[in-house]
N, C-alpha and C positions, 0 to 999 in steps of 0.2 A: 504494500500500500504506500502511495506517495505521501510526502510531507504535506502538512497543512500550509495554506497560503493566506496572506493578508495583502491588502492593497493600501499603500500609504500615499496620501494626497495632501497638497498644500494649496490654499486659496489666497488670492489677493495680491500676489507679487507681480513682477519682481520688485523687491524693496531693498535699497542700499543697506548694507550691514546684515540685515536679517536673512535675506535669501543667501547671501554669502556664507553666513554661519550655518544655515541649513545644508547647503551644498557641501561644506567642509565636513559636517557630521555624517552625512550620507556617504561621502567618500571614505571617511575613516572606518565606517562599519560595513562598507561594501554593500550598500543598499541603493536600489533605484526606486524612484517615486514618480508620481504624476503631479505636475504643477498646473493648476487652473489659473491662468494669467489674465490680468486686466489690461486691455489694450493701451490705455493711456500710460500705464506703468511700463509697458514694453517700450513705448515710444520714448519715454524719458530715461529709461535704463536699458538701452539696447545691448550693452556689453554683458550685463547680468543675464539677460535673456539668452544671449549667445552662449554664455557659460552653461546654462541649463541644457541647451541643445548639445553642446560639445561633450558634456558628460553623459550623454545618452539617456537622459530622463525623458519621460513622455510629457507632452504639452496638451492642455485643454483650454478652451475658450471660456472666459468668465465675464463676458461683455466688455465693451470698450470703456464704459464709465461706471461699472459696478451697479447696474440698475436693478431695482426691485420690480420683478415682473408683475406683481399685484398692483403696482402703482404706475404702470407704464402701458400705454396702448400697444396692441399687438404689432402694429406696423412700426412704431418707434423702437420697440424692443428688438424686433428682427433686424432692423437697420443698424442698431447698435452692435448686435452680434456679428453682422456681416462686416462692419467697420473694424471690429477686433480681429476677425479673420484676415482682412486686408493688412492690418498692422503686423500681424504675425508673419504673413507671407512676405511682406516687405523686408522683414528681418531674416528671411531665409528658411522659414518653417513651411514645409510642404508635407502634410500627413500622408502616410502610406495607406491608411485605411480611412474609414469614415471618421471625421474629426470628432473629438470629444467636446462636450459642453456641460458645464455645471452652472445652474442659475444662482446668482448671488442671493444669499439668505435662504436658499432653497425654495424661493417663491417664484412660481411660474403658473400660468393659467392653462386650462385645457386647450384654449385656442392657440396659445403660443406653442404648446407641445405639438399640436397637430401641424402647425406651420414648420416646425423644426425637425420632426422625427425622421423624415426621409433624408435630410442632409447631414444631421448630427446624431451622434450617440449621446443621449442625455444621461449623465452619471450623477447620482445623488451620493449618499453615504449611509453607513449603518452605525458608525461610532463618531459622535461629535464631541470633541474634547473640551469645548468652551474655553480654549486657550486665549481668546481675545478679551475675555471678561476680567477686568482688574480685581474683582473681589474673589475670584477663584485662584487657588494656589496651584503651584506646579504639582503638588501631591494630589490634589483633586483631579487635575488633568490626567496625570499618570494613572491613578486608580480607575478613573472612568474608562480609559483605554484598555487597561489590562483586565478589568473585571468584565468587559463586554466582548473580549476576543473570541472569535470562532472562525472556523474555516470559511474563507471567502469574504471576511469583513472588509469594508472600505472605511478607512480611518481618515477623518477630515481634520486637518490642522491648518494653521495660517502662517504665511511668511510675510507678516505685516508689522508695522511699528506697534500697533495695539497689542499684538500677541507676543511681541519680543520678550517681555519680562518672564512669561511662562515658557515659551518655546525654547529659550536658551537654557533653561533649567530642566525642562521635561525631556527634550529630545535625546540628550546624552544618556539618560537613564532608560528611556523607553526602548531605544533600538536594541540594546543587548538583552533587555528583559523579554522582549517579544521573541527573539531568537532562542533564548533559554527555555521558553515555553514550547519550543518545537515548531515554530512557524518560519516559513520563508517569506520574503517580500517579493511580490510579483507586480508586473506593470499592467495597467488597464489597456 
């Protein structure tokens, strides 16, 4: 029987210092992840985006401007997603398969899903660590992840300034702990 697998994902980058820290940790632990990037951050941090690509991590679309689908018309939402795709392509990203998309805040309408599902693979999560919330400690984040692990779990973390206080303390503990529990990290 094969080993159990989990999928590690990061939302909201690329972000100076934070994404660099995440990439360094992933490299140290020989782990690959999927980064759901915001287009305006790609445009302002092209070298960090290039580093993600060069290190063979997977990329997903997280809209150009981190839009909440519940508060955005379908046409505006789709246009923002397409703009993010253009931004990624301008930086040399050309997906081999159907591109990945994760809605910011996990908020997307049925109409938006219907408009996207043929062009994009919509990816949510099964474990949300709440790493961006300042009143949550790194121990809360770590315990949330480890206590909900199961084969095929998709872990959502953030490479943003808001998440930096927790991610910088949680990630170095989490990566070996997940491996110690018999899991391999797989790419979406």
